[in-house]
KEDREN-993845 format. One record per atom (N, C-alpha, C): residue number from 1; atom name; x, y, z. Coordinates in nm, 3 decimals, padded with zeros to 5 digits. Example, Ala and Ser with C-alpha at 12.3 -4.5 7.8 and 13.67 -1.06 7.14 Angstrom:
KEDREN-993845
1	N	01.319	-00.569	00.780
1	CA	01.230	-00.450	00.780
1	C	01.320	-00.330	00.780
2	N	01.285	-00.225	00.708
2	CA	01.367	-00.106	00.714
2	C	01.290	00.003	00.787
***
This chain:
KEDREN-993845
1	N	-01.553	07.416	11.252
1	CA	-01.481	07.356	11.210
1	C	-01.422	07.354	11.056
2	N	-01.310	07.380	11.028
2	CA	-01.223	07.384	10.921
2	C	-01.351	07.371	10.807
3	N	-01.365	07.244	10.763
3	CA	-01.401	07.153	10.673
3	C	-01.517	07.215	10.602
4	N	-01.602	07.260	10.707
4	CA	-01.772	07.280	10.717
4	C	-01.811	07.436	10.661
5	N	-01.696	07.496	10.635
5	CA	-01.716	07.655	10.557
5	C	-01.781	07.616	10.441
6	N	-01.886	07.625	10.396
6	CA	-01.968	07.600	10.282
6	C	-01.937	07.491	10.195
7	N	-01.854	07.394	10.238
7	CA	-01.871	07.241	10.173
7	C	-01.971	07.154	10.239
8	N	-02.037	07.061	10.143
8	CA	-02.100	06.957	10.199
8	C	-02.037	06.833	10.200
9	N	-02.095	06.720	10.193
9	CA	-02.062	06.611	10.196
9	C	-01.953	06.563	10.057
10	N	-02.025	06.558	09.973
10	CA	-02.036	06.536	09.831
10	C	-01.896	06.619	09.775
11	N	-01.898	06.764	09.829
11	CA	-01.713	06.822	09.782
11	C	-01.618	06.764	09.902
12	N	-01.647	06.765	10.003
12	CA	-01.519	06.639	10.090
12	C	-01.510	06.511	10.016
13	N	-01.609	06.437	09.982
13	CA	-01.556	06.293	09.917
13	C	-01.507	06.356	09.767
14	N	-01.525	06.440	09.701
14	CA	-01.464	06.472	09.585
14	C	-01.344	06.534	09.579
15	N	-01.322	06.586	09.739
15	CA	-01.171	06.637	09.703
15	C	-01.057	06.499	09.760
16	N	-01.133	06.424	09.862
16	CA	-01.040	06.344	09.888
16	C	-01.032	06.231	09.803
17	N	-01.125	06.198	09.703
17	CA	-01.079	06.119	09.556
17	C	-00.970	06.216	09.478
18	N	-00.995	06.314	09.436
18	CA	-00.869	06.405	09.413
18	C	-00.734	06.360	09.427
19	N	-00.736	06.380	09.591
19	CA	-00.602	06.370	09.662
19	C	-00.563	06.233	09.669
20	N	-00.622	06.104	09.621
20	CA	-00.580	05.983	09.657
20	C	-00.559	05.947	09.490
21	N	-00.599	06.040	09.371
21	CA	-00.564	06.006	09.245
21	C	-00.452	06.050	09.243
22	N	-00.394	06.198	09.307
22	CA	-00.255	06.265	09.285
22	C	-00.121	06.181	09.378
23	N	-00.202	06.107	09.429
23	CA	-00.121	06.058	09.506
23	C	-00.050	05.899	09.420
24	N	-00.176	05.858	09.375
24	CA	-00.139	05.792	09.290
24	C	-00.063	05.795	09.180
25	N	-00.108	05.904	09.133
25	CA	00.003	05.954	08.976
25	C	00.122	05.930	09.028
26	N	00.135	06.035	09.148
26	CA	00.282	06.074	09.145
26	C	00.372	05.906	09.227
27	N	00.289	05.830	09.262
27	CA	00.371	05.704	09.226
27	C	00.376	05.637	09.148
28	N	00.288	05.635	09.037
28	CA	00.316	05.581	08.893
28	C	00.395	05.609	08.828
29	N	00.424	05.773	08.874
29	CA	00.555	05.883	08.782
29	C	00.694	05.832	08.804
30	N	00.684	05.751	08.926
30	CA	00.830	05.726	08.974
30	C	00.875	05.651	08.896
31	N	01.057	05.644	08.870
31	CA	01.093	05.551	08.820
31	C	01.108	05.423	08.882
32	N	01.111	05.337	08.748
32	CA	01.160	05.177	08.758
32	C	01.275	05.153	08.875
33	N	01.266	05.018	08.909
33	CA	01.398	04.990	09.007
33	C	01.500	04.960	08.908
34	N	01.489	04.909	08.790
34	CA	01.574	04.858	08.703
34	C	01.631	04.999	08.605
35	N	01.588	05.115	08.627
35	CA	01.583	05.211	08.589
35	C	01.729	05.282	08.583
36	N	01.813	05.326	08.499
36	CA	01.946	05.300	08.481
36	C	02.040	05.408	08.584
37	N	01.929	05.535	08.557
37	CA	01.953	05.644	08.681
37	C	01.933	05.611	08.845
38	N	01.809	05.504	08.858
38	CA	01.775	05.474	08.977
38	C	01.914	05.346	09.056
39	N	01.967	05.262	08.952
39	CA	02.057	05.187	09.005
39	C	02.193	05.252	08.987
40	N	02.251	05.354	08.915
40	CA	02.342	05.413	08.944
40	C	02.306	05.522	09.064
41	N	02.225	05.583	09.097
41	CA	02.189	05.596	09.258
41	C	02.205	05.511	09.385
42	N	02.126	05.388	09.343
42	CA	02.147	05.274	09.444
42	C	02.297	05.259	09.494
43	N	02.399	05.243	09.345
43	CA	02.523	05.234	09.383
43	C	02.596	05.346	09.440
44	N	02.541	05.447	09.410
44	CA	02.582	05.596	09.495
44	C	02.573	05.572	09.590
45	N	02.511	05.530	09.661
45	CA	02.447	05.529	09.827
45	C	02.512	05.427	09.863
46	N	02.548	05.338	09.798
46	CA	02.596	05.176	09.897
46	C	02.771	05.248	09.889
47	N	02.787	05.288	09.804
47	CA	02.932	05.346	09.789
47	C	02.992	05.434	09.903
48	N	02.868	05.516	09.943
48	CA	02.891	05.607	10.032
48	C	02.887	05.573	10.159
49	N	02.766	05.487	10.167
49	CA	02.743	05.383	10.282
49	C	02.880	05.297	10.326
50	N	02.958	05.261	10.254
50	CA	03.070	05.184	10.261
50	C	03.184	05.241	10.304
51	N	03.255	05.375	10.248
51	CA	03.265	05.449	10.310
51	C	03.247	05.544	10.417
52	N	03.134	05.538	10.431
52	CA	03.092	05.582	10.586
52	C	03.142	05.511	10.716
53	N	03.150	05.363	10.669
53	CA	03.156	05.237	10.777
53	C	03.299	05.239	10.812
54	N	03.369	05.263	10.689
54	CA	03.502	05.256	10.655
54	C	03.627	05.391	10.732
55	N	03.485	05.494	10.741
55	CA	03.560	05.594	10.848
55	C	03.517	05.562	10.970
56	N	03.421	05.550	10.970
56	CA	03.398	05.492	11.146
56	C	03.428	05.318	11.168
57	N	03.511	05.253	11.120
57	CA	03.583	05.143	11.158
57	C	03.699	05.265	11.185
58	N	03.787	05.338	11.110
58	CA	03.883	05.395	11.114
58	C	03.921	05.472	11.269
59	N	03.780	05.546	11.292
59	CA	03.810	05.638	11.406
59	C	03.766	05.522	11.527
60	N	03.687	05.423	11.517
60	CA	03.668	05.333	11.667
60	C	03.852	05.278	11.673
61	N	03.905	05.208	11.547
61	CA	04.032	05.172	11.563
61	C	04.121	05.292	11.661
62	N	04.092	05.423	11.563
62	CA	04.189	05.573	11.643
62	C	04.131	05.579	11.791
63	N	04.020	05.542	11.822
63	CA	03.975	05.605	11.961
63	C	04.036	05.472	12.047
64	N	04.037	05.352	11.989
64	CA	04.093	05.189	12.113
64	C	04.215	05.242	12.111
65	N	04.308	05.263	12.004
65	CA	04.458	05.305	12.032
65	C	04.485	05.407	12.105
66	N	04.396	05.487	12.147
66	CA	04.458	05.606	12.217
66	C	04.383	05.579	12.355
67	N	04.290	05.539	12.362
67	CA	04.249	05.465	12.495
67	C	04.347	05.341	12.547
68	N	04.435	05.282	12.473
68	CA	04.561	05.142	12.528
68	C	04.677	05.253	12.534
69	N	04.694	05.377	12.475
69	CA	04.785	05.471	12.515
69	C	04.803	05.525	12.628
70	N	04.683	05.567	12.690
70	CA	04.636	05.660	12.755
70	C	04.597	05.566	12.893
71	N	04.587	05.432	12.870
71	CA	04.618	05.322	12.989
71	C	04.767	05.324	12.991
72	N	04.802	05.309	12.941
72	CA	04.960	05.256	12.958
72	C	05.032	05.377	12.982
73	N	05.036	05.506	12.981
73	CA	05.063	05.629	13.015
73	C	05.035	05.661	13.168
74	N	04.913	05.557	13.207
74	CA	04.820	05.571	13.299
74	C	04.925	05.506	13.436
75	N	04.932	05.351	13.330
75	CA	04.988	05.241	13.465
75	C	05.156	05.342	13.457
76	N	05.215	05.382	13.354
76	CA	05.310	05.414	13.385
76	C	05.355	05.506	13.492
77	N	05.224	05.597	13.529
77	CA	05.235	05.709	13.588
77	C	05.240	05.659	13.752
78	N	05.165	05.546	13.714
78	CA	05.099	05.458	13.845
78	C	05.238	05.390	13.903
79	N	05.296	05.342	13.819
79	CA	05.464	05.240	13.865
79	C	05.540	05.362	13.933
80	N	05.540	05.482	13.833
80	CA	05.652	05.589	13.894
80	C	05.605	05.628	14.005
81	N	05.499	05.654	14.015
81	CA	05.437	05.699	14.188
81	C	05.472	05.596	14.310
82	N	05.440	05.481	14.253
82	CA	05.446	05.388	14.342
82	C	05.643	05.355	14.395
83	N	05.719	05.356	14.326
83	CA	05.864	05.365	14.298
83	C	05.924	05.472	14.391
84	N	05.791	05.625	14.367
84	CA	05.864	05.739	14.412
84	C	05.850	05.672	14.606
85	N	05.695	05.648	14.607
85	CA	05.667	05.617	14.739
85	C	05.762	05.518	14.842
86	N	05.777	05.423	14.763
86	CA	05.841	05.295	14.819
86	C	05.987	05.377	14.875
87	N	06.054	05.464	14.759
87	CA	06.196	05.553	14.806
87	C	06.191	05.608	14.904
88	N	06.094	05.703	14.907
88	CA	06.036	05.774	15.024
88	C	06.004	05.725	15.193
89	N	05.971	05.592	15.130
89	CA	05.970	05.521	15.258
89	C	06.093	05.439	15.318
90	N	06.158	05.439	15.226
90	CA	06.301	05.377	15.258
90	C	06.374	05.474	15.330
91	N	06.391	05.596	15.249
91	CA	06.444	05.729	15.336
91	C	06.389	05.755	15.460
92	N	06.282	05.765	15.484
92	CA	06.239	05.816	15.612
92	C	06.238	05.634	15.713
93	N	06.241	05.540	15.644
93	CA	06.327	05.463	15.762
93	C	06.471	05.455	15.808
94	N	06.547	05.470	15.697
94	CA	06.691	05.495	15.740
94	C	06.698	05.636	15.801
95	N	06.644	05.755	15.774
95	CA	06.640	05.867	15.890
95	C	06.602	05.821	16.016
96	N	06.489	05.739	16.025
96	CA	06.447	05.707	16.154
96	C	06.552	05.601	16.218
97	N	06.640	05.564	16.153
97	CA	06.730	05.425	16.197
97	C	06.844	05.516	16.240
98	N	06.915	05.648	16.167
98	CA	06.992	05.731	16.221
98	C	06.948	05.811	16.339
99	N	06.813	05.828	16.345
99	CA	06.785	05.895	16.466
99	C	06.823	05.814	16.610
100	N	06.765	05.712	16.595
100	CA	06.752	05.599	16.710
100	C	06.869	05.568	16.716
101	N	06.983	05.564	16.623
101	CA	07.113	05.541	16.693
101	C	07.189	05.623	16.748
102	N	07.151	05.792	16.681
102	CA	07.204	05.921	16.737
102	C	07.143	05.921	16.897
103	N	07.000	05.877	16.858
103	CA	06.949	05.921	17.039
103	C	07.007	05.794	17.131
104	N	07.064	05.706	17.104
104	CA	07.121	05.615	17.170
104	C	07.247	05.622	17.228
105	N	07.323	05.671	17.114
105	CA	07.473	05.735	17.144
105	C	07.462	05.812	17.245
106	N	07.379	05.928	17.213
106	CA	07.353	05.982	17.315
106	C	07.314	05.993	17.470
107	N	07.226	05.900	17.484
107	CA	07.167	05.796	17.605
107	C	07.304	05.752	17.617
108	N	07.380	05.669	17.587
108	CA	07.490	05.579	17.596
108	C	07.606	05.709	17.679
109	N	07.626	05.769	17.628
109	CA	07.743	05.874	17.683
109	C	07.657	05.957	17.788
110	N	07.534	06.030	17.796
110	CA	07.501	06.046	17.928
110	C	07.483	05.968	18.037
111	N	07.499	05.784	18.017
111	CA	07.467	05.736	18.109
111	C	07.653	05.707	18.157
112	N	07.738	05.698	18.039
112	CA	07.883	05.712	18.093
112	C	07.915	05.798	18.155
113	N	07.868	05.937	18.159
113	CA	07.909	06.034	18.237
113	C	07.843	06.037	18.351
114	N	07.726	05.992	18.389
114	CA	07.687	05.992	18.499
114	C	07.780	05.841	18.620
115	N	07.805	05.734	18.536
115	CA	07.928	05.659	18.605
115	C	08.016	05.701	18.620
116	N	08.102	05.801	18.520
116	CA	08.181	05.878	18.542
116	C	08.155	05.959	18.670
117	N	08.104	06.043	18.687
117	CA	08.098	06.126	18.820
117	C	08.025	06.030	18.976
118	N	07.974	05.906	18.914
118	CA	07.954	05.880	19.029
118	C	08.079	05.801	19.088
119	N	08.144	05.757	18.978
119	CA	08.331	05.696	19.080
119	C	08.352	05.801	19.112
120	N	08.346	05.929	19.111
120	CA	08.475	06.045	19.153
120	C	08.432	06.049	19.294
121	N	08.297	06.036	19.336
121	CA	08.243	06.055	19.459
121	C	08.296	05.992	19.584
***
């Protein structure tokens, strides 16, 4: 063990007492709470904290505004896509109706030609 190298109990006890005295002296050497330097440092820390909170609130507001802008852009894109799909559906239905009309006209023509050829016989 590191503490057992040539030190007996009294040496270790004396070292611990000296360490406690040194800590107590450091504590007593601290300036009082009402010391002008301490008051100024506390005010400076409070101002820094307030500025930090203000910046954080501004960042939060900017983030929310950006989220709202992105949501509005996404909604606009979805609406545009839905309108495009609806136009495509209407165009397909019109094309299908035209195809059916052309097929019916061709069928009617074939039927009329068959009737015409059957009357000639």
